[in-house]
Every structure is written in structure tokens, then in C-alpha cells.
C-alpha positions as CSV (number, residue, x, y, z in Angstrom):
1,M,19.2,1.3,-44.1
2,S,17.3,2.3,-41.0
3,A,14.0,4.3,-40.9
4,F,16.1,7.2,-39.5
5,E,18.4,7.3,-42.5
6,T,15.4,7.7,-44.9
7,P,12.8,9.8,-43.0
8,P,9.2,9.8,-44.1
9,P,8.2,12.6,-46.4
10,L,6.5,14.5,-43.5
11,F,9.9,15.0,-41.8
12,R,12.2,15.0,-44.9
13,Q,12.7,18.8,-45.2
14,A,13.5,19.3,-41.5
15,Y,15.9,16.3,-41.7
16,E,17.6,17.6,-44.8
17,D,18.0,21.1,-43.2
18,R,19.4,19.7,-40.0
19,T,21.8,17.3,-41.8
20,A,23.1,20.2,-44.0
21,R,23.8,22.1,-40.8
22,G,25.5,19.1,-39.2
23,E,23.1,19.1,-36.3
24,G,22.3,16.2,-34.0
25,R,22.1,15.4,-30.4
26,A,24.6,12.5,-30.1
27,R,27.8,13.1,-28.1
28,H,31.1,13.1,-29.9
29,D,32.0,9.7,-28.5
30,H,28.9,8.0,-29.6
31,P,29.0,5.5,-32.6
32,D,28.2,6.7,-36.1
33,T,24.8,4.9,-35.9
34,A,23.8,7.0,-32.8
35,K,24.9,10.2,-34.6
36,A,22.8,9.3,-37.6
37,A,19.8,8.6,-35.4
38,A,20.3,11.9,-33.5
39,A,20.6,13.9,-36.7
40,S,17.2,12.5,-37.8
41,V,15.3,13.8,-34.7
42,S,14.6,17.3,-33.7
43,R,12.3,19.1,-31.3
44,F,10.4,20.3,-34.4
45,D,9.9,16.7,-35.6
46,C,8.7,15.7,-32.1
47,A,6.2,18.5,-31.9
48,V,4.9,17.7,-35.4
49,A,4.6,14.0,-34.6
50,R,2.7,14.7,-31.3
51,R,0.2,16.9,-33.2
52,L,-0.3,14.3,-35.9
53,I,-0.7,11.5,-33.4
54,L,-3.1,13.5,-31.3
55,A,-5.2,14.5,-34.3
56,A,-5.4,10.9,-35.5
57,I,-6.5,9.6,-32.1
58,K,-9.1,12.4,-31.7
59,A,-10.5,11.5,-35.1
60,A,-11.0,7.9,-34.2
61,P,-14.2,7.4,-32.1
62,D,-13.0,4.0,-30.8
63,G,-9.4,5.2,-30.3
64,L,-6.3,3.8,-32.0
65,T,-3.4,1.5,-31.1
66,D,0.2,2.6,-31.7
67,E,0.3,0.4,-34.8
68,E,-2.9,2.0,-36.2
69,V,-1.5,5.5,-35.5
70,S,1.6,4.6,-37.4
71,A,-0.4,3.3,-40.3
72,K,-2.7,6.3,-40.5
73,T,0.0,9.0,-40.1
74,G,3.0,7.4,-41.8
75,I,5.1,8.0,-38.6
76,P,7.4,5.0,-37.9
77,L,6.1,2.9,-35.0
78,N,9.3,3.5,-33.0
79,T,8.7,7.2,-33.2
80,V,5.0,6.9,-32.4
81,R,5.6,5.2,-29.0
82,P,7.7,7.9,-27.3
83,R,5.5,10.7,-28.7
84,R,2.4,8.9,-27.6
85,N,4.0,8.6,-24.1
86,D,4.5,12.4,-24.2
87,L,0.8,12.9,-24.9
88,V,-0.2,10.5,-22.0
89,D,2.2,12.3,-19.6
90,K,0.6,15.7,-20.6
91,G,-2.9,14.3,-20.0
92,L,-4.0,14.7,-23.6
93,I,-4.8,11.1,-24.2
94,R,-5.5,8.1,-22.0
95,D,-5.8,4.3,-22.1
96,S,-9.3,3.5,-23.2
97,G,-9.3,0.2,-21.3
98,R,-9.9,-1.6,-24.7
99,R,-7.4,-4.1,-26.1
100,V,-7.2,-5.4,-29.6
101,P,-4.8,-7.8,-31.3
102,T,-2.0,-6.2,-33.3
103,A,-1.7,-7.1,-37.0
104,A,2.0,-7.9,-36.6
105,S,1.9,-10.3,-33.6
106,G,-1.7,-10.8,-32.6
107,K,-0.8,-9.7,-29.1
108,P,-3.1,-7.3,-27.3
109,A,-2.5,-3.6,-27.8
110,I,-4.0,-0.6,-25.9
111,R,-6.4,1.6,-27.8
112,W,-5.6,5.2,-26.9
113,T,-8.3,7.8,-26.8
114,T,-9.1,11.4,-25.9
115,E,-12.5,10.3,-24.6
116,G,-12.9,11.5,-21.0
117,V,-9.9,13.8,-21.2
118,P,-10.6,17.4,-20.3
119,P,-10.4,19.7,-23.3
């Protein structure tokens, strides 16, 4: 079972509402796995995720890696990355220049921050 088939509690109600309405953004010729993934994502979910990610990063004086954001918010890592990219593109967060090893692989990860970003 994928993370999209069992959404975190934060997104559960929106997921259940969308699923009940048969909504999703996959095309009719996409495989059933793509349709299940599409049904689990909505613009509402994306907006909520962006707000939670931004709040978590703002609250961390030294910034956070994607992995740390995921741990603090409960948002799956594969959802954190694209929403964090949205925040970077909008100029709301930036690369702090600091790198820390991830818990999973030990490879360097960017610490994202709001420091130095105009309000």
C-alpha cells in the first residue's frame, strides 16, 4: 500500500471527500496506480502542505532539511519536495548554504530557511 492510498490524518478528510466524488487528475488512459495517486492530491492539499512546510521552516532558527520538515509535519517526503520547490519558486524560502547529513543515507542535504527572505 502506498503513502497515497492511506493519506496522513492531516489530509484524510479532503482525500475521503474527493474519493467519494470520484475526483482525480489522471487521464482516462492512465494506469490505476496513477489514478489512485491523482485522487489523493488536490489543490487544497497542496496549499495546506505549503503552509505547514513554510511554518515549520520559519519556526526553525537554523532551517530544516526536507527530511526534517517531513518528520515535523507528518507530510510524506515525496510530497514535501515539490511543495518546498513551490515555496522556493515563490521566493518564500531559500537555500541557507548549510548542509547536514540525512538520517536515511548520511548524504548532505540542504537546510532551507526564511532568513534573508523579504517578508
